[in-house]
N, C-alpha and C positions, 0 to 999 in steps of 0.2 A: 027160522029167522034168528032166534037166540043163538043157535049153534053156529050160524054164519058170523054173528057179532063176536062170539068168543074166538072164532078162528082169526078174524081180523085183529082182535086185541092181542092174540098170541103172536101173530106175525109182526105186529108193531113192537111188542116187547122184545121179540127176538132181534129185530132190526136195531133197536136201541142197544141191546146187549152187545151185538156185533160191533156197532159203532164205538161203544165205550171201550171194548177190548182193543179195537184198532187204534183208538186214540191213546190208550195206555201204552201200547207197543211203540207207537210213534214217539211218545214222550220219553220212554226208556232209551230208544235209539238216539234221540236228540241229546239226552244227557250223556250217553256214552261217547258220542261224537264230540260234544262240548269238552269232555274230559280229555280227549285226545288232542284237541286244539290247545287246551290249557297246557298240557305237558310239552307239546311242540313249541309253544310260545316260550316256555321256560328254557327249553334247550337253545332256542335262537337267542334269547336274552343272555344266556351264559356265554354265547359266542360274540356278544356285543352287536348282534344284528338286530338293532332296536326297532327299525321300521317293520321288518318281517314279524318280529315278536308281537308288536302292536296289532298287526293285521290278524295274527292267530288269536290273540286275546279278544279282539273284536268279534271274530267268528264264534268263539266260545260264548260270548255274551249274547249274540243273536240267537244261538241255539238254546241257551238256558240263562235268561236274564235274572234268575232268582239267586244265583250263586255269587257271593261276595268276592271269591278268590280271583276270578278273571279281572274284576275291576281293580283289585289290589295290585295285581301283577302288571296290568296295563298302566296304572298310575306310576309304578316304579320305572317302567320303560320310558314313559313320557318324562319323568323327572330326570332320567339319565340323558335325555336329549335336550334338557334345559327347559322343557315345557312345564313349569311348576304350576301354572294355572290349570292346565289339563290334568295334571296329576292330582291336584286338590279336588277337582270335580270328581275324579274316579274314586278317590279315598272317601269322599263324602257319600257317594252312592253306596260304597261298601258298608259304611257305618249305618246308613239307612236300612240296609238289608240285615245287618247284624250289629246292633248297638253295643254289644259286649266284645267286639273284635279289637283287642288292644293294639295289634299290629297296625290296623288302619289309622288309629289315632296317632301312633308313633310316627308312621310314615307321613301323615298329613302335617304333623309337627315339623318334620324335617323339611318338607316343601315350604312351609310358612317361614321357617328359619332361613332358608335359601332366599326367600323374598324379603328378608329383613323385617318380617312381621313377628317380632319377638314376643309380643303379648299373646298373639294368636298361637304361636308355637308353645309357649308356656302352658296355655289352656289345654292344648292337645296332649302334651307330654304328661300333664297332671292327670288328665282323663285316662291315659294309658296306664299310669301307675295305679289309679283307683280300680281299674279292671284287673290289673295284674301287679300286685305289690312286689313281686320278685323280678320285675323288668328292669335289669341293670341299665340297658340301653336308654330307656326312657329317663332315668335319673341323670345319666350322662348328658343326654340331649337337653334336658331342662337346665342342667348346670351351665351348658354353653349359652343358652338363651339368657339366663340370669346374668352371667358375666357381661354379655353383650349390652345389657341394660345397666351395667355398673354395680350389680349386686354381687360383690366378691364373696362375702360371707355365705350367702345363699348358694352360690356356685360351688364353693368348697364343700359345703354340707351335702349337696347332691352328688358330687363326684366321690366323696367319701362313702356315701351310701352305695353307689355303684360298685366301688371297690370291695365293700363288705359283701355284697351279693356275688361278685365275681372277682376274686383276688388276682386273677390272671388277665384282667381287662386293661391292656396297655393304653388304650385311648383315654381311659378314665384317669390313669396316673398322669399322662401327658397334659390333659386338660386341667387337672388340679394343679399341676406344676405351673401352668400359665396363670392360674388364679393366684397362687402364692407369689409368683413373680410380679404380678400387678399390685399385690399388697406390699411388695418390698421385702418379703421373707425369702431371701435368696438361698439360705441353707435348705429349707423345706422344698423350695423349687428344684434345687439341684438333686435332692434325694428322689423326688418324684420323676424327674426327667431320666435319672439313672435307672430307676425301676422300669420305666417305659422302654428304655433302650434294651435292657436285659430281656424283656418280654418280646420286643420287636425291634431288632437292630437295623431294620430297613427304613425307619422313620427319620428322615433328614431333619424334620422340624424339631424333634427331641434333642438332637445334637446341637442344632443352632441355638435353641432357647437355653440349653444348659450352658452354652458358650456365653450367652447374654448375662446369665446369672453369675457366671464365674468372672466375667469382666467387671460386673458391679462390685464383686468382692475383691478385685485387684489381682485375681489369679489369671494373669495374662497368658502364661504358657498353657494352662489348662484350657482357657478359652480359645486360643489359637488352634490347639489340637481338635477341639470340638467343631470349630468353623471349617477346618480342613476336612474333617470326617463328614460333616453335613454336605459339603460340596461333592465329595466322593460318592456318597450314598445317592445324592440327587442325580448324579450322572448315570448311575447304574440302573435307575428306575425307568 
């Protein structure tokens, strides 16, 4: 009888071991397939096929809901379609899965900025900076949100920090130029717009705003040349 009980126990343990092994293999297979859908979604997103990208990211999430990356990427695709609320939901889920994911805070800040929730955006950009103090984009984003709230000095400080972290950051020069322009410091605004143009001569906004600053200084010929260039660049894009 005892020998029979031991046999039953051994069979039960063997069945459990087989089931666990099968479960582990299924989990690995799901993770691998999820990774493939994630990469496929990124490729579709790069081609601006946002709906198909979202579908691939959704499949990746279904296969492995523990990974934050598919949520981040689906959020970005949703934001590209103008669905900021859906994007915020996805970024929030990514943050729940990984509270130290600076990119998730930064992206959620962008989505909140797009919704004109500047306070919420500032909170998210600040959190991104706390997680990664070298995040130039987060400083630049927070600077934009600060100037939207009328805090020109705070905006200039953040854009300056972004430039210190990344001296080739054309957008940070452009945005700081707008802050100087708002303060009426036309010389500094012109200097920043000029630097932005040197780094990225495809930005029609930099030419246009430099024209505005030159107009304010009475440099009508320089301003006219900038307005013409802004129009030319805008048509090429």
